[in-house]
Each structure stands twice: as structure tokens, then as C-alpha cells.
N, C-alpha and C positions, 0 to 999 in steps of 0.2 A: 280177307289176309291169305289168300289162298298161295301166294309166292312162297309165304314167309314159312304156313302149314307147312309146306311140300318139304322145306327143308329141315324141317322138324327130327324126322328119323333118321335123316344122315345126321345133325348134328349130337341125339344119343349115339349113333353108331362111333358116328368121330370120335367122342370123350371117352367111349370107353375102346379105343383102341381098334373098331371095329371101321372105319372110312377113312377118306383120304380128307386129311384137313382141309386142304385148299378149296375144296369144292364151298366153303362158304367165305365169303370173303367182306367186309367191309372194306368199302374204298373211300379215301378221302379223296378228292378233287385239287389239284397241285397247279393248275396250272394258270396263267394271267388272270390275277384279282389277286388271288391267294396269297396271303401275310403269310411269309416264309415262317415265323414265329405261330401261327396260329396253323399251320401244317401239322409243325411241328407235334406240338400238345396235344395237339384232338388224334395224332396217329400212339402220341405217348398216354395218353387215358382212356382211348377204345385198347391197349395192349393192358391197362391194368383192370379194368372193370371186366372185359368178356372173356370167354375160356378159351385156352389153346388151342382148341378144336377150329378156332373162328381167324384164317389168313387176316389182316389189317396192311392193305399197298397204296401206297399214293397211285391216283388216276390224273394224269395229264391232259391235255385238251385232247389232244389227238388221238389217244385212243379211248378216252369216252367216242368221240362223234365217229370212230371206226365202229362200235356196237362192238357186240358179243361179252361184252363186262356184265350184260342185265344178267347170266344163267348162274351166275355162281354168285352172284351179290346178294349177301343179307342186308346189306343198309349200303347207303350213300348219303354223305357228308360231304356240304358244301361248308366249310372254315369262315372264316372272318376276312377279313381285307376291303376290298372295294368292289361293287357290282355291277359298274361299267366294264369295264373288262371283262366279266360274266357275261355281260351280254353281249358286247362286241364278237367273241369268242364262239358266243353256244346259242344266242339266237338262230330260230329256225332248226335243223338240223338236231342241233344238242339237245335242243329243251323239246323237241317231241321225241329225243330217244329217251330223256328221264322220264317225262310227265310219263309216255306207255311205261315204260317200268312201273312205276309207282301205281298209274292204273289196274296195274294186272297184279296186284298186291304186294308191291317191293315198298322198299322205307326209305324214306329221308329225313335226314337231319339239317337244320339250315341254322348255324352259329353267327349272328351278327350281319355282314352279310349277305350270308348264305339266305337269312331268313330277311333281307327285304327284298331280293332274290327273286322267293320264291310266293311273293305278295302281287296278290292283281295293280298294286299302284305302290309308288316312294315317293316319298315326302322328306327327302336329307335336305335340313336347315336351308329351309323356305327363304328366295328373302335375303341371304346372303350370296359372297361369294364362293362359297361351297355350295349353291344349291347344286341338287339333282333328283329334279321332280320331272314322273312320267309313268308309262304304263307299264308293266312287265306280262312276259308269253308266259311262266308258269301257272299262275292264280291258283297257286293251292289253298291259297288263303284270298280270298274274294274280295276281303277290304286293304286298308292303308296300312304301310308301316310308315309310322312317321316320328325321325327323330332328329337329332339325336334326344332321345327323354331327359339328360341332363345334359344340361348346355354346355358349351365351353371344349366343345371337342377341336383336336388338332391334330390334323394325320403325322404319320411318323414320331406321338409323341406320345406321352402318358401326364400331356396337361390337361384332359379333360376326362382323366379318366378317378371312376371315383369307385368305392364299396358300396354298394346301392343296396337297403333294405331291401327283400322279396320275402312273399307269400308263397308257396310252392306247395302243389300239392305231391305228398310221397305215398310213390306206388310202389307197390310189391314186386318184388326185381333189384325196386333200388329202397332196401327197407335198412331197419335198424343194422344190420350186419357190416350194410352199403358207410353207417355213420363212425362203426369201429373200424373200417376201413380206412376212413378219410384219416383218421386219428394218427393211422400209421406215416403220413407223410406229412406229417404237420406236428409241432412238439408245443401248441398253447396252454398255456397254463389255464386259462379259463378260454370259453366261449361266449361269444357277444350274442350268438342266438338263443333262445328260447327254443322248448321242443312244442309249445302249445301258444298259441296265436291268441290272442284277446278276442273279445266279441266284438267291439267297437271297431279290431282292426280286418277283423272279418269283413263285418256289416259294410266298409268302407268299402272294402272290395269287392263288395257283390260277391261273395261264397258264406255256403254256408258253415260250423262249424258242428255238422255232422260229419263223423266220420265217412258218411254211405252216401252221403252228399259232393255233387261238385258243380259247379255255372253251368255246364253242358251238359249234367244230366246222367254223367258216370258208363253210358254203357257202352262206349268203347274204348272202357282202358278196363285194365287190370285190377283187381281187388286195394282199395287204397284204405292208407293206416291216417287220413286227415291232412290237414293243412299244417304246414310249418311252417316257422321265418329260419329264414336267411341273411349273410348278405356276399355278395355275388362282384364282381369283376364287369364293370361297365364302363366303354368307351364308344361311344358313337352310337349304341344300340338302341332299337327303335321302340316304340308301342305298336300296339297293335290297336285299329281303328276297326268299329264294324262299319261295312257300306255306308255310303248316303248316297240322297236322291243328286241325282249329276244336279248342276248348273251354271249355266251360262259361264258363271266366272272359274268352273273350275273343270272344264271340258277339254284343257288344252294340257297335250300329252306330253310334249316336247322337251327332250332334257338340255336348256340351253344357260347361259349364262347371261343375267340380268344385265342391260344394252343401255337404258334410260329408263328416265324418273317413271314415265307411266310402266314400265317393268316391273318397278322398282316396289310400284306402288301395289299391283297385284300382287306380286310375292308376298309381299306385308298382308294384304288381304286375305291369302293360299293361310299363313302362319294363324293370321289368329281365328279363322274357321278352326283351322283342327286343334288350338288350345279350347277354343267353343266349347268342341265336341268332347275332348276329352273330360272336359266341365260339365259338360252335362248328361255321361254314364257316368261319371261318379255323383254325380248331385241323383242319378234315379237311384242309387244302390243307398246313398244317406236316407231318402226318404222313403225308404221300406217299397222300392221297385226292384226290388231282386231277384222276381222270379221272370219280372217282363222281360227283365234282361238277360238272366239266363235261356230264356223262352228265342232272344233274339240270337242267341250263340248257337241254342241249339238245331235249329233251323235252318244255319250253314251247312252242319255236320261239324261242330266245331266244340271244340274242347278249351278250357281253359286251364293251362297248366300255371301257371302264378304270375304273380301281378306284381304292381310297383304300390305299395302302400304311401310311398309318398308324392306321388302323381294323384292320390282320388281312385288307386286301384286300377288303373289303365294296365291293360294283357302284355305281361312280358313275356308268356313262353304259351302256344298252343298245339295242340295236338289237331291236323285236318285230318279227316277221311276224304280219300279219294276212290273218284273210282264206282261201281257195283262191286268188286271183288275185295274190299279193305285195305285198300291201299294207305299209307298211313304217311302224314308230314307231317312232321314237329319241327316249330320252327322257337327261334330262342332268340333272345335281344341282347343275353350275358354270355360271361365265358365261364361255366361251370368247370367245363376241362384245361382248361389254364392253371396250371398248379401255381403257386403264389411265387416257387424259386425262380420262375421264367423272369418274371419281375430284376430280378437280381442279375439275367445275364450268366443262370447257372439252373443246367434243366435237372430233373427232380431224379433223388440215386437212384430208384428204379432203372432209368434210361441209361445210365452206364454202368450197371452191373447188369443190364442182357432184363428178358421177359419171359424165361423160362420156357422157353417151348420152340422146338425149331423151326414150326410156323409162323412166327414171329421173331424171324430173323431181321435185320436192320437193312438189309439188300433193299427192300423196299421205302427206307427213309429218306428225305427227298434233301439234296444237299444243295450248297450255295448255286441259287442263281440270281438274275440278273440286280435283285433288289434283295437284302434281308431283312431290313425294318420290318417290324413288326404289324404296318398296316401302309403297306406302299400301295399304292394304284394300281400298278402291273407288275407286282410277281411273280416271277417264274421257277416255282420250288421247285420244280422238277427237272432231273437232267442224267447224264449217265454219271452214276457213283455213289458213292455212300459216306455218313459222316463218318471221322474217326474220329475216337474217344477225345474230349477237349477242345476239337477244333470248333464246334457251333457253337462251344459256352465261349469260347473266345470274342467269336463274330456278334451276339449277343450282349456282350458285355460293352462290346463299344456304341449298341445304340442308346443305353440307358442310363442318364446322368444316376450317379450315386448321390441326389437328394434326400432333402428331410422329406418330401413330398412323398418319394418314389417307396421310402423307407415305412414310411408312414402308411400307407396302401399296401403293402405288403404283410406289414404286422398285423392289418386290422383283416385280411383276406387268411393269412397263416390261421387268427384264433378263429375264425369260421370254416377251416378247413372241413372238419368233418360231415357239416350241413351242406356244403357247397358237393360235396363226393357223393350225397343222398340225394341230393338236385342231381346231377348228373347220371347218375345210376338211374334214376325215376324216369327223365325224360328217355331213355335207351329201353325203359321199361313201357314204358307210352308208346316208342316205335312200333313196338313187336319185339324186342331182344328181351324179354324179362327170361326166358329160358336159357339165353348164352351167355346171365352172368355170374361171373363166377361164386362159388359159394364163399371164396378169400375176398371178393370184391367189396 
């Protein structure tokens, strides 16, 4: 973690008024593929969680490819959206720059599409017309991102979105104060999440109930408070599968649409293998094979940060140690950064009232691109200009139907918001940003 450690003194000086606040920047990619709402909500949640000394800025494809951003980058976030445009615009030079930055001690956070993009292989909706199957260049995680973990995904819609139960590792830097902060942004009468996971649920997830233990051994993580339950927004996100031995049927890495009966059969076989692997990993945990499963993750330099209890404890979030200098890639299949108010087309109140620091002004907020839909395939949310109060809210309101399903989803997420915020801060802490999480976060 040399890159992050080298910025620690700068952060300390900046928070005390003795440094340049722009020397530390959390970048959110906003080029083609990045969903507009995902970019906006990620920028908002970073500004809410991090100290004012950390600048939060958008980064389009041209700026990423030009380089130079690495020198002041504290974090690079690849947000939700669609990963095929990421590949189209960043394969080659872009991915070399990203991977080199992380290998030298930098930090990467991949959310949903950004998590798919950072795995060695993507298997998205195999056997369907939405199918995307292929290898990826970054390969921070050497296994497979397999999705949608919850079926029913539909582009540019909340039709397949769910409030999914999660078990996550609570990490210092994303501690109890994060729960208290989360409650500031929600008005639940009660929460659906319990502070303690049951022994059976932990066992099914392949994790220990001991607060000093973790699926990956815990050596690469800050001090933890154990495992917590939460409910989070999932819409097309993946589970993460350990790499398996290559088979003749599984070596094809091209992305294609199934065109004939033979190809359809092959895609169905891929989907069956994916489901079998999830079941095998869950069975290993339930049969008392937790240690063996932990060892498999540990050998890859990977820590499991969250799991899906409803899917046999399949991995929902990971920390991958990259390179010899402690680079960190945190991958998450859900969206803890998305405040529930976005589902109603209204940004959270702090967005409208400012962020309390000159370093976090709204000049860097993405403005209307070619695709204002939340999960567009080729959204480019970065253009010159800035949001005016209310303009993005009215556009967002046009995207989402005001039906009961969205209202129920929003209500479930609001009730769980304190623990969702805790999950968000824990992911940032796992990425090495614990020292930059604000005291009031």
C-alpha cells in the first residue's frame, strides 16, 4: 500500500489546514458505460463519507487515457452501468494505466459493472438474449463474476431490482459511527437488519462468528467488529466464483449473441456449470469445509467482504490484493452507495444543500450526457457544465415509474439505510481509505 501510505501525511496536513486539498482525489469514472445515476450517487456518497480534504472528481475516458491522474489519485471507482463499453474504450492502454496504478499501491473500487469489469471472466445471463460472456483484461480477481445473481434483470429498469439480504464484514473506519450517520439520511421506524448474524447463516456463508476471523484470514484488513446483516440494492449484480479448471466447453471467451440451437445449448450448459459451482461452494461450507474454502480464497490473495445468504453464501464483495506493493481492488455486486431517495427521482438532501467544503464543489458533478437512464449501455455522463439544483431531479423522475414495486423497494432500503451506510464505509476502509473517512460519517 505504498501509494496510499505516501498520501497519509498529506491527508493529515490537509485536514489541519496545512496542505493542498486537491492533492488527494477520489476519481469516479464517467465515460461510456457508466450509468448517469450511478456516477451521481457514487460522487454523492464519497463526498458524504470522506473528509473534506479529499477531492471527489469525475474522470472521463479521455482523461483516464491521457494519464497523469494517478499521481493524486487516492481511489479510482468504476461505477455501475455496463462493462462492454468499458472494454471498448479502455481495453489496452486504459487498462494498463489502471492496473499499473493499483499494482503500485493504488486503490480500485468496482461497483456492479465495475466489479464485473475487474474479474478475469464475466458470465452474465448466459443462454439469454442479454448474454455477455468473455474474459477481461484487468483480472484483479482471477475468478468469474457470474450474474445476475438475482434473476429478472432488465436494462434501464427497476423490474429486476431487489433489496437483497447480505452478510458483510464490518471494518473499522466503517464502524458504529457509520450506522449513526446512515440514520441521518433515512427516517426508518425500525431496521430490518440485526446486528448479529446467526450461527447457521454464518456457517452457510462459510464465515466464522469470531470477530477476529475472516474468510480470507484477515491479514490484509483493518481491525473488524465481526459480521453484520444488511439489506442492499441489487440490480444485475454478480456473485464471485473461484476459478475452476478449464474445460473444453468453457474455453470460449468471445462475447456473442446466441444464434443457433447448438450455441443455445452451449450457453445453457455454461449456466448449469455456474449454478453447480455455486452449489458446490455452499455445500462445502455447510458440510464443515469452511477451512478448505477459506484456504482457496487465501491462496488467491482475496478476502471475502460480503456474502449472499439466499444464494448459499456466494461471495457478494471481495478485497483483492494486487501486486507486491499492497494495491487493493474492492469489488462489490450490490450498490451500497445508492441512497434510496434516488429511486424516487430525488437526490439526498445533502446533495442539494452542498457538501461543506470548497474541495467538494459541484463543478465536477456529471451533467446530462447521451443517456440519463440508470443502467444505460453507453452512458457518457461527463460533459462540460454542472448540475443546476433540481434539473437532475426532474430528469431522474422521468426514468422511474411511481409504482408500488419501486415504492416497496425504496421503503425496504430506507429501513436498512444505517447498515447499508456501514457497508459502504467498510468497503472504503477495506480499500485502504479508513484514515480518510470523516468522524461524522
